[in-house]
C-alpha positions in Angstrom: -0.1 0.0 0.0 1.3 3.4 -1.1 1.9 6.3 1.5 -0.7 9.0 1.7 0.2 12.4 0.0 0.9 13.9 3.3 3.3 11.0 4.6 4.9 11.2 1.0 5.5 14.8 1.4 6.9 14.5 4.9 9.3 11.7 3.7 10.7 13.7 0.8 11.0 16.8 2.9 13.1 15.0 5.7 15.3 13.2 3.2 16.2 16.7 1.8 16.9 17.8 5.3 19.4 15.0 5.6 17.5 13.1 8.4 18.9 9.5 8.6 16.9 6.9 6.6 16.5 4.7 9.7 15.0 7.4 11.6 12.5 8.0 8.8 11.7 4.3 8.5 11.1 4.2 12.3 8.8 7.2 12.4 6.6 5.7 9.5 6.4 2.3 11.4 5.2 4.2 14.4 2.8 6.1 12.4 1.1 2.7 11.4 3.0 1.9 8.1 3.9 -1.7 7.9 7.8 -2.3 8.2 8.4 -3.7 4.8 6.4 -0.9 3.2 8.1 1.8 5.3 11.7 0.5 4.2 10.5 0.2 0.6 8.9 3.8 0.4 12.1 5.3 2.1 14.3 3.7 -0.6 12.1 4.6 -3.3 11.8 8.1 -2.0 15.5 8.5 -1.7 16.2 7.5 -5.4 13.5 9.8 -6.9 15.1 12.2 -9.5 13.6 15.4 -7.8 15.0 14.3 -4.5 18.3 13.5 -5.9 18.4 16.7 -8.0 17.5 18.9 -5.2 19.7 17.3 -2.4 23.2 18.6 -3.6 22.5 22.4 -3.8 20.4 22.5 -0.8 22.8 20.7 1.1 25.5 23.2 0.4 23.3 26.0 1.5 22.2 24.0 4.7 25.9 23.5 5.4 26.8 27.3 5.0 23.9 28.1 7.3 24.7 25.5 9.9 28.3 27.1 10.2 26.5 30.3 11.0 24.4 28.6 13.6 27.5 26.9 15.1 29.1 30.4 15.3 25.9 31.8 17.0 26.1 29.0 19.5 29.6 29.4 20.4 28.9 33.1 21.1 26.5 32.0 23.8 24.5 35.0 23.4 20.8 35.0 24.4 18.5 38.0 23.9 20.1 41.0 25.7 18.0 43.3 27.8 19.1 46.9 27.6 18.2 50.4 28.7 19.6 53.7 27.3 20.4 52.5 23.8 20.7 55.3 21.4 19.5 55.1 17.9 22.9 54.8 16.5 24.0 52.0 18.8 20.5 50.2 18.0 21.1 50.3 14.2 24.8 49.2 14.6 24.5 46.6 17.2 21.2 45.1 16.7 19.5 46.1 13.3 22.5 45.8 11.1 23.8 43.0 13.2 20.7 40.9 12.8 20.3 40.4 16.3 17.3 40.7 18.7 17.1 42.8 21.8 14.7 44.1 24.7 14.8 47.7 25.1 13.3 48.0 28.6 12.7 51.7 28.5 11.7 52.3 24.8 8.1 53.5 25.8 8.9 55.5 28.7 6.8 58.9 28.5 4.6 57.8 25.8 0.9 58.5 26.6 -0.2 55.1 25.2 1.0 53.4 28.3 -2.1 54.7 30.3 -4.4 55.7 27.5 -4.3 52.2 25.7 -5.0 50.2 29.0 -8.0 48.2 28.5 -10.1 50.1 30.8 -9.2 53.3 29.2 -10.0 51.9 25.8 -13.3 50.9 26.8 -14.1 54.2 28.5 -12.9 56.3 25.6 -13.6 54.2 22.5 -16.1 51.5 23.6 -18.8 52.4 21.3 -16.7 51.7 18.3 -17.1 48.7 16.2 -14.2 46.6 15.5 -13.3 43.5 13.7 -11.8 40.8 15.8 -10.9 37.0 15.4 -13.4 34.7 17.3 -13.6 30.9 17.3 -10.0 30.4 16.9 -9.8 27.3 19.2 -12.2 25.4 16.9 -9.8 25.8 14.0 -6.4 24.6 13.9 -5.5 26.6 10.8 -6.7 29.9 12.4 -3.1 31.5 12.0 -2.7 30.3 8.2 -6.4 31.0 7.2 -7.8 33.5 9.5 -10.7 34.6 7.2 -13.2 32.2 8.8 -12.7 33.8 12.1 -13.7 37.3 11.3 -16.5 39.1 13.3 -17.4 42.4 14.4 -18.4 43.6 18.0 -18.3 46.8 20.0 -14.9 47.3 21.5 -16.4 47.5 25.1 -18.0 44.1 24.5 -14.7 42.7 23.3 -12.8 44.1 26.2 -15.3 43.0 28.7 -15.0 39.4 27.4 -11.2 39.6 27.7 -11.4 40.8 31.3 -14.0 38.2 32.5 -13.7 35.4 30.2 -10.2 33.9 31.7 -7.3 32.5 29.5 -8.2 31.4 26.1 -7.0 31.5 22.5 -10.5 31.9 21.1 -10.7 35.7 20.8 -8.1 38.2 19.5 -7.8 41.5 17.9 -4.8 41.1 15.6 -2.8 43.0 13.0 -5.1 41.5 10.3 -8.2 43.4 11.8 -6.6 46.8 10.9 -8.1 48.6 13.9 -5.8 51.5 13.6 -6.9 52.2 10.2 -10.5 52.9 11.2 -11.3 56.5 11.1 -12.8 56.3 14.7 -9.5 55.0 16.3 -6.9 57.0 14.2 -6.6 59.5 17.1 -5.0 56.7 19.1 -1.8 57.4 17.0 -1.6 60.8 18.9 -0.6 58.9 21.8 2.7 57.8 20.1 5.9 59.7 20.5 8.5 60.3 17.9 11.5 57.9 17.8 14.0 59.2 15.2 16.4 56.4 14.3 14.0 53.8 15.3 10.6 54.4 13.7 9.9 56.4 10.4 8.2 59.5 11.5 5.5 59.9 9.0 3.3 56.9 10.1 2.9 55.0 6.9 -0.5 53.4 6.4 -0.5 49.8 7.6 2.9 50.0 9.2 1.8 50.3 12.9 -0.4 47.5 14.1 -2.5 46.9 17.1 -2.8 43.5 18.9 -5.4 43.1 21.9 -6.2 39.8 23.6 -6.8 37.8 26.8 -4.4 35.7 28.5 -3.9 32.6 26.6 -3.7 33.9 23.0 -1.1 32.2 20.9 0.6 32.7 17.6 2.3 30.0 16.0 5.9 29.9 15.0 6.4 32.4 12.0 8.6 34.9 10.7 7.9 38.4 9.5 9.3 39.7 6.0 10.4 42.9 7.7 12.2 43.6 10.9 9.6 44.5 13.7 9.7 46.7 16.8 7.2 44.9 19.0 6.2 46.9 21.9 4.3 45.9 24.8 1.7 48.3 26.3 -0.2 46.2 28.9 0.3 42.8 30.2 3.0 40.4 29.5 3.9 38.0 26.5 6.4 35.2 26.1 8.4 34.6 23.0 10.2 31.8 21.6 12.7 33.1 19.0 14.7 31.1 16.6 17.5 32.7 14.3 16.6 33.1 10.7 19.8 31.1 9.6 18.4 28.1 11.1 15.3 28.2 8.8 16.4 24.9 7.1 15.5 23.1 10.4 12.2 24.9 11.1 9.8 23.0 8.8 8.7 26.1 6.9 5.8 24.4 5.0 3.3 27.3 4.2 4.5 30.8 3.4 6.0 32.3 6.6 4.6 29.5 9.0 6.2 26.6 10.8 4.3 23.4 11.8 6.5 23.1 15.0 5.5 24.1 18.4 8.8 25.7 19.5 7.7 25.5 23.2 7.2 21.7 23.2 8.5 20.4 19.7 7.4 17.1 18.6 10.9 15.7 17.6 9.4 12.4 16.2 7.5 14.3 13.7 10.1 17.1 13.2 13.6 15.5 14.2 15.6 18.2 12.5 14.2 20.8 15.0 16.4 19.1 17.6 19.5 21.1 16.1 17.7 24.6 16.6 18.6 27.1 19.1 15.5 28.5 20.8 15.7 31.5 22.7 12.9 32.4 25.3 12.1 35.9 26.6 9.2 37.6 28.3 8.2 41.3 27.2 6.4 43.4 29.7 4.6 46.8 29.8 6.8 49.8 28.5 9.5 47.2 26.8 10.0 46.8 23.2 11.3 43.6 21.5 13.4 44.1 18.3 12.7 41.1 16.0 15.2 41.0 13.1 13.7 40.1 9.6 13.4 36.3 8.9 13.8 35.5 12.9 11.1 33.0 13.6 9.0 33.6 16.7 6.2 32.0 18.7 4.2 34.1 21.0 1.9 33.5 24.2 0.1 36.0 26.2 0.6 35.4 29.9 -2.2 38.3 30.8 -4.7 40.4 29.2 -2.4 42.1 26.6 -2.2 45.2 24.6 0.6 45.4 22.0 1.8 47.6 19.0 4.2 46.8 16.2 6.1 49.0 14.0 7.5 48.0 10.5 8.4 51.3 9.1 12.0 51.5 10.7 14.0 54.9 10.3 17.1 53.2 9.0 19.1 54.3 6.0 17.7 52.6 2.8 14.6 51.6 4.6 13.6 48.3 6.5 15.5 45.4 4.7 12.9 42.9 3.4 12.7 39.1 3.1 11.4 38.0 -0.4 9.6 34.9 0.2 8.9 32.4 -2.4 5.9 30.5 -0.6 
């Protein structure tokens, strides 16, 4: 009996990743495939012309990136936490060096730290109807295919459900809901403060995004196509970060998304992820996490949370962009 299309794709992908054939055979058997079929399918897949043709150039690229990963491991650098970083140092030490950092004092003095708290948003903007994502827990694909989760409700009702509903991944106002593009909420942008050398001053449409959700909201492992300044206004979020140069081991199957849970990876399904270096960091109110372009990140809200992200960075030549082919 031939393998299902999903098992067939999994097998070809892992062969190209260099996973040993005996490990793949064992995984197939544990997945319910008869031993003789498993061995035959692994041999057949390894000899497939497409796998053989793709193997050599991909192996060279992976080897080069693995050297970069080894150098990263030897540096023993986690995610730094800093205060008092100038724009010049930020650009030289972090943006151009492609290194994440938490700037603990980035939002100090910004009015949004008070005016964007949930109770203030409910008081000042509660009557505004906003689009949110609901029913996420019923859909395993809600990150990849979010349109089925879109719904509209008053901001006051949304915030009431966050405060009273307890931890859940079911309800979330995300960047895809474009809340700050609504005319009724554009005034919130007046609560930002200039950050020359960090954020481009003209507030380009779509470059500033709002995230509001309860404790328990999760975003699956993914990367952005630009560097991002992730600013935490209220509550705390936990991040798992994976360097961009470890992409060959992250099982990037659908555009910018990975199938791996970085917090608890299933190494039977994703054996190559065992080689990945995962950095864990918690970001709290007033802090900014710089996420370099291409760095993978998974997010979990520890409390009711309000966040804002910036992608129009005020750097020479503009924010460097990752051109994906997914």
